[in-house]
N, C-alpha and C positions, 0 to 999 in steps of 0.2 A: 411567723415569729413565735408562734405557740411552742414550737419545738425548743427555741432558744430560751423562752421564759421558763418552761418546765424544767429544762436542764439547769438553769441558774438557781432555781429554788432547790433543786436536788443537790447542787454543788455547795450552796451555802449550808444546807442541813448537814451534808457530809463533813464539811470542814469544821463545824462546831463540835461534832461528835467524833472526830477522827481518832484522837488518842484513846477514847473510851472504847470504841468499837473496832479497832483495827484488827485485832486477832480474831474476834468473833466474825467479822465480815469476811475475812479470808476463808474461814472454814465454811461459812454459809454459802458464799458465792463461788466456791470452787467449781471449775468446769470439769466435771467427771468425764465428759465426752472426750477430753484431750487424752485420757488414758487409753480409751478405745482407738482414737485416731493414731496414736503412736504405734500401737500393735498392728493396726491395719496397714499403716504406711510401711513398716518394715516387712510385713508379709508380702505386700505388693512388690516391693523392691527385690526381695529374695526371689520370687517367682520370675520377675522380669529379667534379672541377671542370669538365672538359669537358662531362660529362653535365648539370651544373647549369645550363648555358646553355639546354639543350634540354628539360629535364624540365618538364612543366606544373605550375603552381600553387606550386612551391617558389621562394621569393624568392632573387634573385641580382642582381648589379650590372648585368648585361646579359642579356636574355632573347630567345630565339627558339624558343618551345616547340613540340614535336611535337604532332600532333593526338591521338596515342594515349598511354595511360598505361603501356605496357609498360616504358618506361625507368625508371619509379618502382620497379617490382619488382626490376629489375636493380640499381639503385643501393642498394636496401635491403640487399643482400647485404654491402656494405662500410660503409654509412653509420654504423652504431652503433659500430664499433671502429676506424675508419680513423685517427682522431686519437689514440686510445689507444695504438696501436702506436708512433707517433712519441714520445708522452710516455714510454712505458715504456723505449724504447731510449735516450732522452735521460737518463732517471734512472740507468740502468746506466752510461752513459758518464760521467756526473758523478761517480758513485761511484769509477770508475777514476781520475778526475782528482784526487779528494780524497786518493788515496794518493800523489800525486806533488808536491803543493804544500801550503804552509801556508795557513791560513784567509785571512789578509790578501792574500797574493799571488794566491790563487785568486779572491777576490772581484774584485780589479782585473782580472785576466786574463779572467774570465768576462764582466765588464761590457764590456770592450773588444771581445771576440770577438762578442758578441751585438748591442750597441747601435750600433756603427759600421755594420754591414750594415743594421740596422733604420733608422738615420738615412738612409742612402743609398736604401733602398727607399721610405721615406715621401716623400722629396724628389723622386726621379727615376723610380721604377718604378710606384708606385701611382697618380699623377695621370692616367695614360692611361686607367685604368679609369673614373675620374670623367668624363673627356671622352666616352667611349662611352656611359656611363650618361646623361649630360645630353643628348647628341645624340638618343638614343632617346626621352627624355622630352620633347623639344622645348624644352629650357631653355638650349640653347647655340647661338645663331645663327652664331657665329664658326667659322672653320676651325681646324685643330689649331694652327697658328702663332698665330692670334689667341687661342685658348684658353690657350696657354702664357704669352703676354704678360699676359692678364687674371689668370691664376692666380698668377703670381709678382710682377707689377708693379702692375697696375691692375685690381683685382677688380670695381670698380663695384658693380652690384647682381646680378651673374650668380649668385652663390653663396648668396644669402639663404636659399633653401629647402633648402640642403644643410648639415647640422649639422656643427659643428666636431668634430674628433677630438683629436689631440694639440695642434694649433694650429688657428686658423681656416682652413678649407678643407683642411687636411692631416689625413688619417686613415690608420689602419694597414691597414684592410681585412683581407686574408688574413694580414698580418704580425702580427695579434693574438697569434699563437702565439709569436713571438719576444719580444714585449712581456711576455707572461705567463711565458715560459720564463726570462727574466732575473729577474723578481720572485721566482719560485718557487726558482730556482737560488740566489739570495742567501740565502733563508730556509734552504734545506737545507744550504748551506755553513756558515752560522752555527750550525746544529744538529748539524753533522757530529761534533763532539767527543762529543756525547751518543749519536748514532746509531751511532757507531763504537766505543763503549765495549765492554769485555768483556761486561758484563751484557746490553747491547742485542744484541750479536752472538750470545750464547747463546740469548736469547729468539727472535731471528730464525731461528737454525738450527733450534730446536725447532718453530716454526710452519711453516717451509718444508719440514720433513721428512715431513709427512703432509698428504695432500690434504684431509682433513676439517677441518684447521685453516687450510689455505691458501685454500680457496675462500671461507669466511666473511670472511677478511681482505680480499678483493676485493668480495664481494657486499654486506656490511653497509654500508660507507660509501657505495658507489655507489648502492645502493637508497635510502639516506637522502637523498642529493643529489637524486635524481629525485623523491622524495616532497616534499621541503621547499623546493627551489629552483625558480626560474623564470627564463626568458630566458637571457641570457648567463652568469648565475651558474652555471648547470648545467655548461656547458662549462669554465668556469674552475675550479670545484671538482673536477670530474671529472679535469681535467688535473693538478691538484695532487696528488690522491690517487694517480693512476697513476704520476706522476713519483716521488712519495715511495716507493711500493711497489717500483718499479724500483730506486731508490737503495738501499733498505733490504734487499731480498731478492736483487737481481740478481747479486751476487758470492758468494752462498752456493751451493756446489756441490749442497747438498741440495735447493735450489729447482729446479734443472734436472733433477736425478735424479728428483724426485717427478713433475715434468711428463712426462718420458719414460717413467717407469714406468706412468703412466696415460694415455699418448698415445691409445690406442684409445678409451678411455672418453671422453676430452675431445673427440675427433673425432666420436664418435657423438652426444654431448650437443650439440655445436655444430651438427651437421646437423639435429637435431631442433629446436633453438631457431630456426635460420634458416628451416626449413619452417613452424614455428609463426608466425613473424613474417610470412611471405608470406600465410598464411591469415588472420592477424589483420588485416593491412593491407587485404585485400579485404573481409572479413566485418565488421570492427569499425570501422577508421578510415574506409574509403570510404563506409560506410553511416551513419556518425555515431553508432554505438551508444555509443562512449566518452563522448560529450557528454551522453547522456540516461540512462545506466545506470552507477552507481558500480561495480558488480561487473565489468562488461565493461571499464571504464576501468582498474581495478586489474589485471585479467588482462593486458591489452595492455601495461601498464607493466612488469609482471613479465617478460613475454616480451622486451620491449625491453632491460631491464637485463641479462637473460641473454645477449642478443646483444652487449652491450658487453663482456662478460667471457669467455664460453666460447670464441668463435672466437679471441680474443686469446691465451688460454692454449694453445689447440690449435696456433696458428701458432708460438708459442714452442717448444712441445714438438717439433713436426715439424722446425723449423729446427735445434734442438739435436741431434736424432737424425740428421738427414740432411745438414745443411749446415755443421756445426761443424768445418770444415777450411779451410785456406787456399785461396783461389781468386784467381788473378792478375787476371782480368778484373774481378771484383767489387771487389777492392782498388783497382784503377785507377779504377773508377767512383765510389767513395766520396767523394773530394774534391769531386765535382761536385754532390753532393746538396744542400748548403747554398745555393749560387748558384741551382740549379734551383728550389728552394723559393721563393726571393725573386722569381724571374722568372716562374714558370709561369702564375700567374693573369692577369697583364697580357698575356702572349702569347696565352692562351686567349681573352680578351675582345677583343683587337684583331683576331685572326683571325676570330672570330665576327662582329665589326662589319663587317669588310671583306667577308666572305662574304655576309652578309645584305643588304649594299648593292650587291652585284655584280649585273650584268645577264647574267651567263653562264648559258646554258641548263642547264649541268651543275649549277648551284647554285640552281636555281629553287625548290626546296622545302627545308624544315627537315631532312628525312631525309637529303638529299644533302649539306647543309651539315654535318650531324653527322659523316658519314663523312669529309668533307673535313677537318674539324677533328681527327678522330682520327688522320689520317695526317700532316697538315701540322704540327700543334702540337708533337709530339715532335721533329720534324726541326728546326724553328725554335729550339726550346729547346736542342737539342744544339749547333747552330751558335753560339748566343749564349754558352753556357757554355764552349765551346772557344775562342771569342774572348776571353772574360774570362781564361781560363787562360794566354793568351799574354803578358799584361802584369802585372807585379807590383803596379802601382797598383790595377788592377781586382781582382786576387786579394785584396788587403788589404781592399778595400771590400765584397767579397762573401763574406768569411769563409773564404777559402782560405789555406793555407800558401803562402809565397813559393816561387819556383822553387828547385830544388836542395833542396827540403824544408826550407827555412830557416824558423825560427820568428820571425814578425814581432814577437812580444811577449817576446823573450828579454832585451831591455835595458830599463832603467827609463826611458830617454829616450823610447822608442817608446810605452811604457805611459802615460807622462805626457802626451805629445802627443795621443794618441787620447782619453785621459780628458778633456782640455780640450775637444776637439771635441765629445764626447758629453755634456758637462755640461748643456746646455739640455734634452737628451732625458731625462737622469737626473732633472732638476728636475721635468719634467712627469709622469714615471712614478711618482715616489715619492708 
């Protein structure tokens, strides 16, 4: 009960001084490690999606697989938790936003911030992925200009074998994260009066203060998702749970203190889990034992679930312990994370398409093309996001603040205009 008592004293003290210290506390208690985690998350995702082009057997929009399976083992190091890191950071960021806006204003603001870039991405960024995919499959006889005309004006019968997404021919591809982020954010914003109540905070503080309560809070729902769900439902529910946990626990100082207190244990458990996954991949998945033996299947599923959670918590602990301080470069890079997420997969696929159709001797094999993509893709992405940053119209469309750090959604006129533009998207997503 000491944990409850200390928290109640803290809560009473906070409530009596809430208005006086609100701004100051936000500045003092800012989690600078979140800036690092955003940059790390997008960097990991960029490298992972480059690997998806070249990894054998794993489905992707454009493929040029290597002859060897070594890249699978490398990608398994980040595959289980790469999206979890994005979800967790997004949940904590949303919790911060709930402290600055009322529910209605935040719903409108979050809708515009996410859906306008999603709309731009679906209309103008994702279609190039479909072009490369159809070219590789032999389903697109036209050049890129002809494809654009067919896609937007006269589809004829070119897209019959390509399922509709949001609209006929238009799909979200990698931007599924933004679609789901909007849906889940609205749910959490509407639930925020309950999740931010004194009782909920007291329970959250109690659960976050001890690892023996904190771990089951992650393990139980994620294990149930792996056990009961299939296909895309797994990633959707996993995303919601991690977003919810980030939202609920991320602003509790006890959460971060518990992680740093057990940082060595979390790192050791993470390394053990990652090594177990490598062994399980070779001895169970590659040999098909999981398909013929229930026990082996249960074992590899347990190992995979542990890799979705333990490395994630270890990364949070390490970042809070070593990176929770202001960094000028990381702060400057943060505004570029959102546009980079929108652009990166299309850039990856186009570079892979160009490289695989090139007759250059230096690009004669998939191995050389992989190294080419690893070098060129980040450079092209960097050039594009810097170009976007030069123009306010582009900045608005790709989720960046306007120049001079101006908030594009500070006026009701701007919110109304963007809401009208996004209405067709909202209708399709609800």
